[in-house]
Structure formats: structure tokens, C-alpha cells
KEKE-3310 file (N, C-alpha, C; in steps of 0.2 Angstrom, whole numbers, plus 5000, padded with zeros to 4 digits):
npx = (5362:5372:5375:5361:5367:5379:5372:5366:5377:5379:5368:5369:5382:5381:5370:5374:5386:5380:5370:5382:5387:5374:5372:5384:5390:5389:5378:5383:5396:5415:5427:5443:5452:5462:5472:5467:5461:5453:5437:5427:5410:5396:5381:5366:5353:5340:5338:5343:5360:5372:5363:5353:5336:5327:5319:5309:5303:5292:5294:5307:5302:5294:5303:5314:5306:5303:5316:5322:5313:5317:5331:5328:5322:5330:5344:5336:5335:5348:5362:5372:5387:5388:5393:5401:5392:5380:5387:5388:5375:5370:5380:5373:5360:5360:5363:5354:5343:5348:5350:5335:5329:5334:5327:5313:5312:5319:5315:5326:5342:5358:5373:5391:5404:5417:5427:5441:5446:5461:5459:5446:5429:5421:5407:5396:5396:5390:5391:5380:5380:5392:5393:5383:5388:5400:5394:5387:5399:5406:5397:5400:5412:5413:5404:5412:5420:5414:5411:5422:5427:5417:5421:5434:5431:5424)
npy = (5092:5085:5076:5068:5064:5056:5045:5041:5039:5026:5018:5019:5011:5000:4991:4991:4984:4973:4966:4964:4953:4944:4944:4940:4928:4911:4904:4903:4901:4905:4919:4920:4932:4939:4928:4917:4928:4937:4936:4936:4931:4924:4925:4922:4929:4927:4933:4943:4950:4939:4931:4927:4927:4921:4923:4929:4943:4952:4959:4963:4976:4984:4986:4992:5002:5012:5014:5020:5032:5039:5042:5050:5061:5062:5069:5078:5089:5091:5102:5112:5112:5099:5090:5077:5068:5068:5064:5052:5046:5047:5039:5026:5029:5024:5014:5005:5008:5001:4988:4986:4988:4976:4965:4969:4968:4956:4947:4944:4946:4950:4944:4943:4950:4941:4937:4929:4930:4927:4915:4914:4913:4926:4929:4933:4947:4966:4979:4988:4983:4985:5001:5001:4998:5006:5019:5018:5015:5027:5034:5031:5032:5046:5049:5045:5056:5065:5064:5063:5079:5084:5082:5088:5102:5107)
npz = (4744:4737:4745:4740:4728:4730:4735:4723:4716:4720:4719:4706:4704:4712:4704:4692:4693:4699:4687:4677:4686:4685:4673:4666:4674:4679:4693:4705:4701:4703:4703:4704:4710:4720:4726:4739:4746:4739:4729:4715:4715:4710:4719:4725:4738:4750:4761:4776:4780:4783:4778:4787:4793:4779:4765:4770:4765:4765:4777:4774:4764:4771:4781:4776:4768:4780:4784:4771:4772:4783:4783:4772:4779:4788:4782:4776:4786:4789:4795:4789:4793:4796:4788:4787:4790:4783:4771:4777:4776:4764:4759:4766:4763:4747:4749:4756:4746:4733:4738:4738:4728:4721:4729:4726:4713:4708:4721:4725:4733:4723:4727:4726:4730:4737:4750:4759:4776:4784:4783:4785:4779:4775:4772:4759:4748:4741:4733:4737:4751:4754:4755:4765:4775:4777:4780:4790:4799:4796:4805:4817:4821:4819:4829:4842:4840:4842:4854:4860:4857:4864:4879:4877:4878:4889)
capx = (5359:5377:5371:5358:5370:5380:5367:5363:5378:5381:5363:5369:5387:5377:5364:5378:5391:5374:5367:5386:5387:5369:5373:5392:5393:5381:5373:5388:5405:5418:5433:5449:5455:5469:5473:5466:5457:5447:5436:5419:5409:5390:5378:5360:5352:5335:5339:5348:5367:5373:5357:5345:5327:5326:5313:5305:5302:5288:5299:5313:5302:5292:5308:5319:5305:5303:5325:5323:5311:5318:5336:5328:5323:5338:5346:5333:5337:5357:5365:5376:5392:5386:5395:5404:5386:5377:5392:5389:5368:5371:5381:5368:5352:5362:5365:5347:5340:5350:5348:5328:5328:5334:5323:5308:5313:5324:5314:5333:5351:5365:5379:5395:5413:5419:5433:5443:5451:5464:5455:5440:5425:5417:5399:5398:5393:5390:5390:5376:5382:5399:5390:5380:5392:5406:5391:5386:5406:5408:5393:5402:5420:5408:5401:5417:5425:5409:5412:5430:5428:5411:5425:5439:5426:5421)
capy = (5090:5081:5069:5060:5063:5050:5040:5039:5035:5022:5014:5015:5008:4994:4989:4990:4977:4965:4964:4960:4947:4941:4943:4935:4923:4906:4905:4899:4902:4910:4919:4922:4939:4939:4921:4916:4934:4940:4929:4936:4923:4924:4922:4926:4930:4931:4934:4949:4949:4932:4924:4928:4929:4919:4921:4936:4948:4958:4961:4970:4978:4987:4990:4996:5010:5014:5017:5026:5038:5039:5044:5055:5066:5067:5070:5086:5091:5094:5109:5112:5109:5089:5085:5070:5064:5069:5060:5045:5046:5049:5030:5022:5029:5020:5005:5004:5008:4998:4981:4985:4986:4966:4963:4971:4967:4950:4945:4941:4952:4949:4945:4944:4950:4935:4938:4926:4936:4926:4910:4915:4914:4931:4931:4935:4953:4967:4985:4990:4981:4989:5007:5001:4997:5011:5023:5015:5013:5034:5038:5027:5037:5053:5050:5047:5062:5071:5064:5067:5087:5088:5082:5092:5109:5104)
capz = (4735:4735:4749:4735:4723:4732:4735:4717:4712:4727:4717:4700:4705:4713:4699:4688:4697:4701:4681:4676:4688:4684:4664:4663:4677:4681:4700:4710:4699:4704:4699:4708:4710:4726:4727:4746:4749:4736:4723:4714:4715:4709:4723:4729:4745:4751:4766:4776:4781:4784:4777:4792:4791:4773:4763:4775:4760:4766:4784:4773:4762:4778:4788:4770:4767:4784:4786:4768:4774:4790:4780:4768:4783:4793:4776:4772:4791:4794:4794:4782:4794:4796:4779:4785:4793:4777:4767:4780:4776:4758:4757:4769:4757:4743:4750:4757:4739:4729:4738:4739:4720:4721:4733:4722:4704:4707:4724:4730:4734:4721:4731:4724:4733:4742:4752:4765:4780:4787:4782:4788:4774:4777:4770:4750:4752:4736:4735:4741:4756:4756:4759:4769:4782:4778:4782:4797:4801:4796:4809:4823:4821:4821:4837:4845:4840:4845:4863:4862:4857:4870:4884:4878:4879:4897)
cpx = (5365:5376:5367:5362:5376:5377:5366:5369:5380:5377:5366:5379:5385:5374:5369:5382:5385:5371:5374:5388:5383:5371:5380:5393:5386:5383:5381:5396:5407:5424:5438:5453:5460:5468:5471:5463:5451:5444:5428:5415:5401:5386:5373:5356:5345:5332:5342:5354:5367:5368:5351:5340:5326:5320:5307:5305:5299:5290:5303:5311:5301:5299:5314:5314:5306:5312:5325:5321:5314:5327:5335:5326:5327:5342:5342:5335:5344:5357:5370:5384:5393:5390:5396:5396:5382:5381:5388:5381:5367:5374:5375:5361:5355:5362:5359:5344:5342:5349:5340:5327:5329:5328:5315:5307:5314:5321:5321:5338:5355:5370:5385:5404:5412:5425:5434:5448:5454:5460:5448:5436:5420:5411:5399:5393:5393:5389:5387:5379:5387:5397:5386:5385:5397:5401:5390:5393:5407:5404:5394:5407:5416:5405:5406:5421:5421:5408:5418:5430:5421:5417:5431:5437:5423:5427)
cpy = (5082:5074:5063:5060:5057:5043:5035:5037:5028:5015:5010:5011:4999:4989:4986:4982:4970:4964:4963:4952:4944:4939:4938:4931:4918:4908:4902:4900:4909:4913:4924:4929:4939:4931:4921:4921:4934:4936:4937:4930:4925:4918:4925:4924:4932:4932:4944:4947:4944:4927:4924:4931:4927:4919:4925:4942:4955:4963:4967:4975:4983:4992:4994:5002:5013:5017:5023:5031:5041:5044:5050:5061:5068:5071:5080:5090:5093:5099:5106:5112:5100:5085:5078:5066:5063:5064:5052:5043:5044:5041:5026:5024:5025:5014:5003:5004:5001:4989:4981:4984:4979:4963:4963:4968:4958:4946:4939:4946:4946:4951:4943:4945:4946:4935:4931:4929:4931:4917:4909:4916:4918:4929:4936:4944:4958:4976:4989:4988:4986:4995:5007:5001:5003:5018:5024:5017:5023:5035:5036:5033:5045:5054:5048:5052:5067:5071:5067:5075:5089:5088:5087:5100:5108:5105)
cpz = (4734:4739:4745:4731:4727:4734:4728:4714:4716:4720:4711:4700:4705:4710:4691:4687:4696:4691:4678:4677:4685:4676:4664:4667:4680:4687:4702:4708:4701:4702:4704:4705:4714:4728:4736:4749:4746:4729:4720:4712:4716:4715:4724:4737:4745:4759:4768:4777:4784:4781:4781:4787:4782:4773:4768:4772:4761:4772:4781:4769:4767:4780:4782:4771:4773:4785:4776:4768:4779:4786:4775:4772:4785:4788:4775:4781:4795:4791:4791:4786:4797:4790:4779:4786:4786:4771:4771:4778:4770:4755:4758:4763:4752:4742:4750:4751:4736:4732:4738:4733:4718:4724:4729:4715:4705:4713:4729:4730:4730:4724:4727:4725:4738:4743:4759:4772:4786:4789:4784:4782:4776:4772:4763:4751:4743:4739:4738:4751:4761:4761:4763:4777:4785:4780:4788:4804:4804:4805:4817:4825:4823:4828:4841:4844:4842:4853:4864:4863:4862:4877:4884:4878:4885:4903)
residu = (UNK:UNK:UNK:UNK:UNK:UNK:UNK:UNK:UNK:UNK:UNK:UNK:UNK:UNK:UNK:UNK:UNK:UNK:UNK:UNK:UNK:UNK:UNK:UNK:UNK:UNK:UNK:UNK:UNK:UNK:UNK:UNK:UNK:UNK:UNK:UNK:UNK:UNK:UNK:UNK:UNK:UNK:UNK:UNK:UNK:UNK:UNK:UNK:UNK:UNK:UNK:UNK:UNK:UNK:UNK:UNK:UNK:UNK:UNK:UNK:UNK:UNK:UNK:UNK:UNK:UNK:UNK:UNK:UNK:UNK:UNK:UNK:UNK:UNK:UNK:UNK:UNK:UNK:UNK:UNK:UNK:UNK:UNK:UNK:UNK:UNK:UNK:UNK:UNK:UNK:UNK:UNK:UNK:UNK:UNK:UNK:UNK:UNK:UNK:UNK:UNK:UNK:UNK:UNK:UNK:UNK:UNK:UNK:UNK:UNK:UNK:UNK:UNK:UNK:UNK:UNK:UNK:UNK:UNK:UNK:UNK:UNK:UNK:UNK:UNK:UNK:UNK:UNK:UNK:UNK:UNK:UNK:UNK:UNK:UNK:UNK:UNK:UNK:UNK:UNK:UNK:UNK:UNK:UNK:UNK:UNK:UNK:UNK:UNK:UNK:UNK:UNK:UNK:UNK)
# end
């Protein structure tokens, strides 16, 4: 249940922040938060990360539905001791659903977090994207530790 609550929290935070950007900002408008590092910029994306596959909505619908179903099945099969994996999957589920809602209702994803990392203008993203990346990153860390733990026990 905790993992679904994480997903619902991510979906709510994602949709509220996107709604605020859509209602309060003009498309392309940017608000400086931390000079030369962090801006809130109203942006729309009809593709995937870095704007790839622009306009391929049916592809995203099918893939996202498959991912959501797989995540729910995996969460249902988790053991109690797999708490961190469950947290990662909950983050990924919330992120996938958050962007799916945009694709279905708006036909595009609202992005607004704009960062510059050492002068590199990183692609603009949102809360759902952040949750997906954190969830995947957490799974990588868990896999690394699992391999290290197995080596220590052999």
C-alpha cells in the first residue's frame, strides 16, 4: 500500500505543479530561481526525453500502459524485505502515470524545471520525469549493492 501512496503523491504533486505552470505562465516564459542554474520555464513536449519521437502519441500510449501494468504486477509480487525496490517502483509508477495523464488530456507533456549544469542547458523536465529518474537510479543502486552483497557471501 505504501508504494501506491508514493505513486499517488507523485501524481498529485506532478499535476498540481503542471496546472500552476499552465495557469500562471505564458508558454516560453521563464522565471529565474537560482541565477545561471535553475529556472521555471513553461515548455511543452509532444515527444519523449530530449524531445525525441515528437508526435508519436499512440506509441507513448501503448508503451506507457504496458509499463504501468508491469509496474503494478511487480509491486503486487514484492516481498516485505524488498521495501527499497517497492519505493523505486512507486516513484516510477507515479512518474509514468503523471506524464500519461498529460498525454491523454493535453496531447503534450508540460515541462517546467529548467537547469543549467556547468553552462549545459539540460532539457526541461517535470516532477514526473524526476520521479522516474530517481526510481530508475534507485534500482541501479539496489542492483549494485545486491551484487556486492552476493560477492561478500560467496
